[in-house]
C-alpha positions in Angstrom: 372.1 45.6 -99.0 374.0 48.7 -100.7 377.4 48.3 -100.9 378.9 51.7 -100.5 376.9 51.8 -97.1 378.4 48.3 -96.2 381.7 50.0 -97.0 381.1 52.9 -94.7 379.7 50.5 -91.2 383.2 48.7 -92.1 385.5 51.0 -92.2 383.8 52.9 -89.2 384.1 49.6 -86.7 387.3 49.2 -88.5 388.2 52.8 -86.9 386.3 52.2 -83.6 386.9 48.5 -82.5 383.3 48.6 -81.9 380.3 47.2 -82.8 378.2 49.4 -80.2 380.1 52.5 -80.5 379.5 52.4 -84.7 375.7 51.4 -84.1 375.5 54.6 -82.5 377.9 57.4 -84.6 375.7 55.9 -87.4 372.1 55.9 -85.4 371.3 52.3 -86.3 371.0 49.0 -84.7 373.5 47.0 -83.2 372.1 44.2 -85.6 372.7 46.0 -88.6 375.7 46.9 -88.1 376.9 43.3 -87.4 374.5 42.6 -91.0 376.5 45.2 -92.9 379.6 43.6 -91.8 378.2 40.1 -92.6 377.8 41.3 -96.9 381.2 42.4 -96.7 382.9 39.7 -95.5 380.4 37.1 -97.5 380.5 39.7 -100.9 384.7 39.4 -100.1 385.1 35.7 -99.3 387.2 36.6 -96.5 387.1 37.3 -92.9 388.0 40.7 -92.5 387.6 40.6 -88.5 388.5 39.3 -85.8 385.5 39.2 -82.8 386.2 38.7 -79.4 384.7 39.5 -75.9 386.6 42.6 -75.2 387.9 43.9 -79.0 387.2 43.8 -82.2 390.6 43.7 -84.9 391.3 43.5 -88.6 392.5 40.3 -90.2 395.2 40.9 -93.0 392.2 40.8 -95.0 390.5 43.5 -93.6 393.8 45.8 -93.5 393.3 45.5 -97.1 390.3 45.7 -97.5 390.1 48.7 -95.5 392.6 50.8 -97.4 390.6 49.7 -100.6 387.0 51.1 -98.3 388.4 54.6 -97.7 389.9 55.1 -100.8 386.9 54.3 -102.4 384.9 56.2 -99.9 386.8 59.1 -100.4 386.3 59.2 -104.4 382.4 58.5 -103.4 382.4 62.0 -101.1 384.2 64.1 -103.6 381.7 62.9 -106.9 378.6 64.1 -104.0 380.7 67.3 -103.8 382.0 68.1 -106.8 378.5 67.2 -109.0 376.5 68.8 -106.7 375.0 72.5 -106.4 372.9 74.6 -104.1 369.3 75.7 -104.8 371.1 78.9 -106.3 373.0 76.8 -108.7 377.0 77.6 -106.6 379.5 75.9 -107.3 380.3 73.8 -104.4 382.6 71.1 -103.4 386.8 70.8 -102.9 389.4 71.3 -105.7 392.7 70.1 -105.4 395.7 71.8 -107.2 399.4 71.7 -107.5 401.7 74.4 -108.3 405.1 75.3 -108.1 406.5 77.2 -103.9 407.5 80.3 -106.1 404.0 80.7 -107.9 401.7 79.3 -105.0 403.3 82.8 -102.9 403.7 85.4 -105.5 400.5 84.6 -107.2 399.0 81.6 -106.6 398.1 82.1 -102.6 396.1 85.7 -103.6 394.4 84.2 -106.7 392.7 81.4 -105.1 391.9 84.1 -102.6 390.1 85.7 -104.7 388.1 83.0 -106.2 386.8 81.5 -103.2 385.1 84.9 -102.6 383.4 84.5 -105.6 382.7 80.9 -105.0 382.1 81.0 -101.3 380.9 77.4 -100.9 384.3 76.0 -102.6 387.2 74.3 -101.0 390.6 74.3 -102.3 393.5 72.1 -101.2 396.9 73.2 -102.6 400.3 71.1 -102.9 403.0 73.9 -104.1 405.7 71.8 -104.3 408.5 71.3 -107.3 407.9 67.5 -107.8 406.2 65.8 -111.2 403.0 64.9 -109.5 400.3 62.0 -111.3 397.8 64.1 -111.3 395.9 60.9 -112.1 397.2 59.0 -108.6 397.4 61.9 -106.5 393.7 63.1 -107.4 395.3 66.1 -108.7 392.2 68.6 -110.3 394.6 71.3 -111.8 398.3 71.8 -112.0 400.0 75.1 -112.5 403.7 74.1 -114.6 405.9 76.5 -116.1 407.4 74.5 -119.0 408.7 75.3 -122.7 407.5 71.6 -123.4 404.4 70.7 -121.1 404.0 67.2 -120.6 402.4 66.2 -123.9 399.9 63.4 -121.9 397.8 66.3 -120.2 395.9 69.2 -121.7 397.6 72.0 -120.8 395.6 75.9 -121.3 398.4 78.3 -121.5 397.5 81.4 -119.0 400.4 84.0 -119.1 404.6 83.9 -120.9 407.2 83.7 -118.2 409.9 85.7 -118.5 413.0 85.8 -115.5 416.1 88.1 -115.6 419.2 87.6 -113.9 419.7 90.1 -110.2 421.3 90.6 -107.6 421.2 93.3 -104.9 423.1 96.3 -104.7 425.1 95.6 -102.0 426.7 92.7 -103.8 426.9 94.9 -106.8 428.4 97.7 -104.9 431.3 94.8 -103.6 431.4 92.7 -106.9 431.6 94.9 -109.8 428.0 95.1 -112.6 428.5 92.6 -114.9 428.6 94.3 -118.6 428.4 91.9 -120.8 427.5 88.2 -120.2 430.9 86.8 -120.3 431.4 88.8 -116.8 429.2 86.3 -115.1 431.5 83.5 -115.2 433.3 85.7 -112.4 430.7 86.3 -110.4 429.2 83.8 -107.7 425.5 82.7 -110.0 423.1 81.7 -107.8 421.5 78.5 -109.9 418.3 76.6 -110.4 419.1 72.7 -110.1 416.4 71.6 -112.6 417.2 74.6 -115.0 419.7 75.9 -116.3 422.2 74.9 -113.4 425.6 75.3 -115.0 424.8 77.2 -118.3 422.8 80.2 -118.6 421.7 81.7 -122.3 421.1 85.2 -122.7 420.2 86.9 -125.9 420.2 90.3 -127.6 418.6 90.5 -130.6 420.9 87.7 -133.0 423.3 87.7 -131.0 423.2 84.4 -128.1 426.3 83.7 -125.4 425.8 80.7 -123.5 428.0 81.6 -120.4 429.3 78.8 -118.1 428.4 79.4 -114.1 430.1 77.8 -111.1 428.3 78.9 -108.4 428.5 78.2 -104.9 425.1 77.6 -104.0 422.0 76.1 -106.0 418.1 75.2 -104.9 415.3 73.6 -106.8 413.7 76.3 -105.3 413.0 79.8 -106.6 412.0 81.3 -103.3 414.7 80.1 -102.0 417.3 82.0 -104.2 415.4 85.0 -104.3 416.0 85.0 -100.3 419.6 84.3 -101.3 420.3 87.2 -103.6 418.5 89.6 -101.5 420.6 88.2 -98.5 423.7 89.2 -101.0 424.3 85.7 -101.6 425.5 86.6 -105.5 423.4 86.8 -108.9 420.2 84.3 -109.3 418.0 84.0 -112.9 414.9 84.9 -111.7 410.8 85.0 -112.7 409.8 87.9 -113.2 406.1 86.9 -111.5 408.1 86.7 -108.3 411.2 89.3 -108.1 409.0 92.5 -110.0 408.4 93.8 -106.6 411.5 93.6 -105.5 412.9 95.5 -108.6 410.4 98.0 -108.2 411.3 98.4 -104.2 415.8 98.7 -105.1 416.0 96.0 -103.1 416.6 94.2 -105.9 418.5 95.1 -109.0 418.5 94.0 -112.7 422.3 92.4 -114.1 422.5 93.1 -117.5 418.5 93.9 -118.6 419.8 94.7 -122.3 419.9 91.0 -122.7 417.2 87.9 -123.0 416.6 85.2 -121.3 414.5 81.8 -122.0 410.9 82.6 -122.2 408.7 79.6 -121.1 404.9 79.3 -120.8 402.8 79.3 -117.6 399.9 76.2 -118.1 397.0 75.1 -116.3 397.2 71.1 -116.9 394.7 68.2 -116.2 394.1 65.1 -117.2 391.3 64.9 -119.8 388.6 67.0 -121.5 386.1 64.7 -120.3 384.0 65.3 -117.0 385.4 68.6 -116.5 383.6 69.5 -113.5 381.9 73.3 -113.5 384.0 74.4 -110.7 387.2 72.9 -112.3 386.1 75.2 -115.8 385.2 77.9 -113.1 388.9 77.7 -112.1 390.3 77.8 -115.3 388.3 80.8 -116.6 389.2 82.6 -113.6 393.1 82.2 -114.2 392.9 82.1 -117.8 391.3 85.7 -117.2 393.1 86.8 -114.3 396.7 86.4 -115.6 395.8 87.7 -119.6 398.0 90.3 -120.3 399.7 90.5 -116.9 402.8 93.0 -117.2 405.5 90.5 -116.3 
């Protein structure tokens, strides 16, 4: 018997707690449902269900088997979706992405919407988070990460450079003064990023490199939060230009020490392996490379 079908039947019985309900849902006889469950138990050499006249419950072995069956059924569905195409050859299936909250807010939300407009039969699930995820374990197809040195265990395709700028609100600068040189930052409220340069900022102008110790009253692990604090007059923040450029253009934020440069990083698309990339992942990669090529961030 088909073991994948047997897993499907077993999972339905475990979820509904009824052989009859499963037979009705799957449009098969109750005897066939019983046969599939028996096949599972024979295959695994364990009793998976406790059957009484009133209920069907999982044994300990059944609980472990159910989790594994659900994982395998989900993988099977993903495989079917990722490899299937319509008669016109259109992309379909589901992609799982991850990127930082700030990049999702500033760039990826609109990028994904435009990509899906070209491929309406695709589905995309975006995990916006700051933590490092195991792409294989979390079944992530593509990670967008900003780094000077990407994970060497992953394949990295550069999308764009990531410049940063120091910003503050006009109200804060009017109240506390405009820094004229990097050393002045030590006297200001600095909003620091917990995962990068929390207590030391490096600024460069030509051959001159200045490292300034900053001791702000507020740090966070997420750039959008620090930007909102800067907009509210909370202090000077180091921000990626992909996020704050619109606020600088509107005058809601003002660049601080604009003649000095901050460390440059790269925006990468990361994936576990070059082998067996689905057509949808390849299409999204090419789309992102073209979209972000030469952007004036």
